[in-house]
C-alpha positions as CSV (number, residue, x, y, z in Angstrom):
1,M,-14.5,227.1,-54.1
2,T,-13.7,230.7,-53.4
3,T,-13.5,233.5,-56.0
4,Q,-9.7,233.6,-55.6
5,M,-9.5,229.9,-56.3
6,K,-11.6,230.3,-59.5
7,T,-9.3,233.1,-60.6
8,R,-6.2,231.0,-60.1
9,L,-7.7,228.2,-62.1
10,T,-8.8,230.5,-64.9
11,N,-5.4,232.1,-65.1
12,S,-3.6,228.8,-65.3
13,L,-5.7,228.0,-68.4
14,L,-4.6,231.3,-70.1
15,I,-0.9,230.7,-69.2
16,G,-1.2,227.1,-70.6
17,D,-2.7,228.4,-73.8
18,I,0.1,230.9,-74.3
19,F,2.9,228.5,-73.6
20,G,1.3,225.8,-75.6
21,M,1.1,228.0,-78.7
22,L,4.7,229.0,-78.4
23,F,6.2,225.6,-77.6
24,F,4.1,223.2,-79.7
25,G,4.3,225.3,-82.8
26,I,8.1,224.9,-82.9
27,A,7.8,221.3,-81.8
28,A,5.3,220.4,-84.5
29,D,7.6,221.9,-87.2
30,R,10.6,219.9,-85.9
31,I,9.1,216.5,-85.1
32,G,6.2,216.4,-87.6
33,R,2.4,216.4,-87.3
34,R,2.1,212.7,-86.7
35,W,4.3,212.6,-83.6
36,G,2.7,215.9,-82.6
37,I,-0.7,214.4,-82.5
38,I,0.6,211.3,-80.6
39,G,2.2,213.6,-78.0
40,C,-1.0,215.6,-77.9
41,T,-3.0,212.5,-77.1
42,V,-0.5,211.4,-74.3
43,L,-0.8,214.9,-72.8
44,L,-4.6,214.7,-72.9
45,V,-4.7,211.4,-71.1
46,G,-2.2,212.6,-68.5
47,G,-4.1,215.8,-67.9
48,V,-7.4,214.0,-67.6
49,V,-5.9,211.5,-65.1
50,L,-4.5,214.3,-63.0
51,A,-7.7,216.2,-63.0
52,T,-9.7,213.1,-62.1
53,A,-7.3,212.2,-59.3
54,A,-7.0,215.7,-57.9
55,H,-7.1,215.7,-54.1
56,G,-5.2,217.1,-51.3
57,K,-5.0,217.1,-47.5
58,T,-6.2,220.7,-47.7
59,V,-8.4,222.7,-50.1
60,D,-5.3,224.5,-51.3
61,G,-3.7,221.2,-52.1
62,M,-6.6,220.2,-54.3
63,L,-6.6,223.6,-55.9
64,W,-3.0,223.3,-57.0
65,M,-3.6,219.8,-58.4
66,M,-6.4,221.2,-60.4
67,V,-4.3,224.1,-61.5
68,V,-1.5,221.8,-62.7
69,S,-3.9,219.5,-64.5
70,S,-5.8,222.3,-66.2
71,H,-2.5,223.8,-67.3
72,I,-1.6,220.5,-68.9
73,L,-5.0,220.2,-70.6
74,E,-4.7,223.7,-71.9
75,L,-1.3,223.0,-73.3
76,N,-3.0,220.1,-75.1
77,I,-5.8,222.3,-76.5
78,A,-3.3,224.8,-77.8
79,H,-1.3,222.0,-79.4
80,S,-4.3,220.5,-81.1
81,R,-5.2,223.9,-82.5
82,L,-1.8,224.2,-84.1
83,V,-1.2,220.7,-85.3
84,E,-4.7,220.1,-86.7
85,A,-5.0,223.5,-88.4
């Protein structure tokens, strides 16, 4: 994995954290903590499945699968910080 790939992966985590804090704070207020935690669990499972199944015909294809799955996982982490606080 090149330095540029590592940078892209790290940046996707930061972007996921920012959007997760913005979106899920509002969502938890509207739908409640119980459904927020259920949604958080579904996102966690989906992100883990995507990260586990990450592959591509090229290295760049695998990188983008990892970026998307890490973005979903970071959304989940931001959501769990808000809902469980």
